[in-house]
C-alpha positions in Angstrom: 19.2 230.6 118.7 18.5 229.3 114.8 21.7 227.6 113.8 20.4 227.2 110.6 20.6 231.1 110.2 24.4 230.8 110.9 25.4 227.4 109.6 24.9 224.7 106.9 26.6 221.2 105.9 26.9 217.9 106.1 28.0 215.0 108.9 28.4 211.5 108.5 31.1 210.0 110.7 33.5 208.1 108.1 32.1 209.3 105.2 32.0 213.1 104.7 32.1 216.2 107.0 32.0 220.0 106.4 30.3 222.8 107.5 30.1 226.6 106.4 29.8 229.5 108.6 27.9 231.8 106.7 29.0 235.4 108.2 32.5 235.1 107.6 32.2 232.7 104.3 34.5 229.8 106.4 34.3 226.4 105.1 35.2 224.3 108.3 36.7 220.9 106.6 35.8 220.1 103.1 34.5 216.3 103.1 33.0 214.8 99.6 30.0 216.5 98.4 30.8 219.7 99.8 31.3 221.5 96.3 28.3 220.0 95.0 26.2 221.1 97.8 27.2 224.5 97.8 27.0 224.8 93.8 27.7 228.4 93.0 27.6 229.2 97.0 31.7 228.0 96.7 32.8 231.1 95.1 31.7 232.5 98.3 34.2 230.8 100.2 37.1 232.7 101.2 38.7 230.1 103.8 39.1 226.6 104.5 39.8 225.9 108.0 40.9 221.9 108.2 40.6 220.4 111.9 42.8 217.3 110.5 43.5 215.2 107.2 41.2 212.1 107.5 39.9 211.5 104.2 35.8 212.1 105.4 37.3 215.6 106.0 39.6 216.7 102.9 38.2 214.3 100.1 36.2 217.5 98.8 39.1 219.8 98.5 39.9 218.6 94.3 36.1 219.5 93.8 36.0 222.7 95.6 39.1 223.7 93.9 38.7 222.5 90.5 35.1 223.8 90.2 36.4 227.3 91.4 38.7 227.3 88.6 36.5 226.4 85.6 33.1 227.5 86.7 31.0 230.5 85.7 31.4 232.5 89.0 34.4 234.3 90.3 37.3 232.0 89.4 39.9 234.9 90.0 38.7 235.1 94.0 41.8 233.8 96.1 41.5 230.9 98.3 43.3 230.0 101.5 43.7 226.5 103.5 44.6 226.5 106.8 45.6 223.4 108.4 47.4 221.5 111.2 51.2 221.6 111.1 52.9 218.6 110.1 49.6 216.8 109.0 51.1 214.3 106.3 47.4 213.5 105.3 47.1 217.3 104.6 50.5 217.3 102.6 49.4 214.5 100.4 46.6 216.0 99.3 48.0 219.4 98.8 50.8 217.3 96.6 48.1 215.9 94.5 46.5 218.9 93.8 49.8 220.8 92.6 50.5 217.9 90.3 47.0 217.5 88.7 45.8 221.4 88.7 49.3 223.0 88.9 47.9 226.1 87.3 44.9 227.9 89.0 43.2 231.4 87.8 43.2 232.4 91.3 45.6 232.6 94.0 45.4 229.5 96.4 47.5 229.6 99.7 48.2 226.9 102.2 49.2 227.8 105.6 50.2 225.8 108.7 48.9 226.7 112.1 49.7 225.5 115.7 47.4 225.7 118.7 46.8 229.7 119.6 47.7 230.7 116.1 44.6 233.3 114.9 43.8 234.5 111.6 42.4 237.9 111.2 38.6 238.1 109.9 37.0 241.5 109.5 36.3 244.6 111.8 38.5 247.1 114.0 39.7 247.4 117.4 36.0 247.3 118.4 33.9 244.2 117.0 36.8 243.0 115.5 36.3 238.9 114.8 39.0 236.7 114.4 39.9 232.8 114.5 42.0 231.1 116.6 43.3 227.4 116.8 42.9 225.2 119.7 44.5 221.8 120.2 42.1 218.9 120.0 43.0 215.2 120.5 42.1 212.7 118.1 45.1 211.3 116.2 48.2 210.1 118.3 51.2 211.6 118.4 49.5 214.5 115.5 48.1 217.8 116.0 44.5 217.9 115.2 42.6 221.4 115.7 39.5 223.0 116.6 38.8 226.7 115.7 36.9 229.4 117.6 35.4 232.7 115.6 36.1 235.1 118.4 34.4 239.0 118.5 35.8 241.9 120.8 33.3 243.6 122.5 32.8 245.8 125.2 31.3 244.9 128.9 30.9 246.7 132.2 34.0 245.8 134.4 33.4 243.3 137.2 34.1 245.7 140.0 31.6 248.2 139.2 28.8 245.4 138.5 27.0 245.7 141.4 26.6 249.6 141.5 23.1 251.0 141.2 22.6 252.7 138.0 22.5 256.1 139.6 26.1 255.5 141.3 27.1 254.3 137.5 25.8 257.3 135.8 27.8 259.7 138.5 31.2 257.7 137.6 30.7 257.9 134.0 30.1 261.7 134.6 33.1 262.1 136.3 35.1 260.3 133.4 35.6 257.2 134.8 36.3 254.2 132.5 33.8 251.7 133.6 33.9 249.2 130.5 36.4 246.9 128.9 37.1 244.7 126.1 36.7 241.1 126.0 36.5 238.0 123.8 33.6 236.7 122.9 33.2 233.3 121.2 30.9 233.2 118.7 31.0 229.4 117.7 33.5 226.8 118.4 34.2 224.2 115.9 35.7 220.9 117.9 36.8 218.8 115.3 36.6 215.3 115.8 38.3 213.7 119.1 37.8 212.8 122.7 35.8 215.3 124.6 37.1 218.9 124.4 38.5 220.9 127.7 35.7 223.1 128.5 38.6 225.9 129.1 38.8 226.0 125.7 35.4 226.9 124.4 33.9 228.1 127.8 31.0 230.6 127.1 30.7 229.8 123.5 27.0 231.0 122.2 27.4 227.7 120.1 29.7 224.8 120.4 29.8 222.3 117.7 30.9 219.3 119.6 31.3 215.3 117.8 29.4 213.1 119.1 30.3 209.7 117.3 29.1 207.2 119.5 26.0 207.3 121.9 27.4 204.4 124.1 30.7 204.2 125.9 31.0 200.8 125.1 31.4 201.3 121.2 34.4 203.4 121.5 37.0 200.6 121.3 40.3 202.2 120.1 39.0 205.3 118.3 39.3 208.7 119.6 36.1 209.7 119.1 33.4 211.2 121.9 30.2 209.9 123.0 26.8 212.2 122.9 26.8 212.4 126.3 30.7 213.5 126.7 29.8 216.3 124.6 26.5 217.6 126.6 28.7 217.2 129.9 31.5 219.7 128.3 28.9 222.1 127.0 27.4 222.0 130.5 31.1 222.7 132.4 31.6 225.2 129.3 28.5 227.2 130.2 27.6 227.1 126.4 24.8 228.9 125.3 23.8 226.4 122.2 25.2 222.9 121.6 25.2 221.3 117.9 26.3 217.6 118.0 27.7 216.4 114.5 30.1 213.7 113.2 27.4 210.8 114.9 27.8 207.8 113.3 25.8 206.5 110.1 24.7 203.6 112.3 22.0 205.2 114.3 18.4 207.1 113.6 17.5 210.3 114.3 15.0 209.0 117.1 17.9 207.0 118.6 19.7 210.2 118.5 16.9 212.4 120.0 16.2 210.1 122.9 19.7 210.0 124.0 20.2 213.6 123.8 17.1 214.1 125.9 18.1 211.6 128.4 21.8 213.3 128.4 20.0 216.5 128.8 18.2 215.8 131.9 20.9 213.6 133.6 23.3 216.6 133.3 20.6 219.1 133.9 21.1 221.6 131.2 19.0 224.2 130.0 20.7 225.4 126.7 19.0 224.0 123.5 20.6 220.8 121.7 20.8 220.4 118.1 22.0 218.2 115.7 23.7 217.8 111.8 22.5 214.6 111.1 23.4 214.1 107.4 22.5 217.4 105.7 19.8 218.1 108.3 20.4 220.6 111.3 17.5 219.2 113.6 16.7 221.0 117.4 16.9 217.6 119.9 16.1 219.0 122.9 14.9 222.5 122.9 16.0 225.3 125.6 14.3 224.7 128.9 12.2 227.6 128.9 10.9 226.6 125.4 9.9 223.4 126.6 8.5 224.9 129.4 6.4 227.2 127.5 5.5 224.3 124.8 4.0 222.7 127.8 2.0 225.0 129.3 0.7 225.9 125.6 -0.3 222.0 125.1 -1.9 221.8 128.7 -3.8 225.3 128.2 -5.1 223.6 124.4 -6.4 220.6 125.9 -7.9 222.3 128.8 -10.1 224.2 126.3 -10.6 221.4 124.5 
């Protein structure tokens, strides 16, 4: 899966973090520089999902809001901002924005969320998409959130999974209901914090998990995950693709790639591992079948040479 077709953003721990999920015009967090980078694409944003109120995740809100109000795009388009309930930092930012720009040409709404709350996106009963918030662990005694994009899909009921096609055809012709709805996690945004609970993101097509530090000995008092913990969570959750973000600026790309490859081998994973390192989406570890195909291709070239 090419995650760059679905996502764009910037991520550097302590400085700025934001991600756009293109299919639903969602902006997850709004760190410094988001509006500058997005330019006119900022008018497409319909919802901002804040994971928590640390400055590297909300400092870009004034520029986003003011540029939408004063620019040449659709400055009447409403904007919804969702945030963890009881986050004082978000409340302070909201008060600042209201004081400095009380009147806007578009409707701006702020909605507090608890874990388990949902936001409707598109569609009817079938293929309906929605966002569901889930709790993370990052700021002591405060609610911090991750977000899942869910899509309603159909699948064969488990009790019919082992039947032959001929038998399934007979049952279908007799009027038996062979399928059921289920919620597929298209992408899960983990936000900041220690390793996620695999049950919260199980089966995600893309899991975005922070990997602030490469060595657990560097964690100190901070509630951040290591790269290895992120890979282990992804393995335990049986995800299809892992995207690492929120990597500390003290690491070079080569160090992150080496750590990702070592962790993938240690945990025997076969999914691809990407990383949003600053403004670049990089494929650090290809899927196992991709790596095997590449190795066979390289070996064939060597033999022919």
